[in-house]
Steps between C-alpha positions, in 0.01 A plus 500: 500500500572170672790457737781254419535218753833316520549140609689604812235756596223244448670233711577758771136612512369146517744411779417822688131414484565144616712636786211713623235229460674182613604353830860602589613138456366474145752381239486471121581140410785476249331211319198710394622860503559519122152366423340739749669800342413377152136493616545848654631625165200346321271675750676831430510467122127430483427822694767744378260732316265529796789556740660758268838324498716339234744229599835496322568134584352151488515215746477179301631176647740306284328167428824307543639666815182638653645843578470845352828687460337843522339415832821347635694817407244711687512267801880511503488881502263491798735255678791738441290781652415268792125522441475123475728233645530127437379274778699184441331307779173515305631532140319828482538877502416720796387858442733715705388855433337686788130585512591869475705448184227278352245778559734754341543288185124459472441871560717582196368213292381512140233252612219584739518326840159342433633345178805364680278352773282334235804360318653356816170349614445331163853387417656429840237297688742417783505866601131506586540174691789639701342833593479535877149503649 
């Protein structure tokens, strides 16, 4: 039986993986964050059967406004939990969870760490570019 994956859990896992892979100064640009997570959702939905998960959400950008309400609700929840914080100087979001907490989320994840690494590498190209040598 496949495990249900919620929008908030998915966003948390993606951000936890980015936190562990990226340079500490890495930020998610506000102008492209919705499109990136729409692409991440597409990546997930095309692999659900092989990953043995079923998402109970969609991330589809509104053609008029360019945002997805489901993703924004999940992001707001993470802001309230202080896992991500706005960085107004860069019009971006900074991932503020600790490495230890990121590892804990991934350890209890419905998705394998290798799958999360693959997703982040494919969908968030800035992460690979910001990884310290």
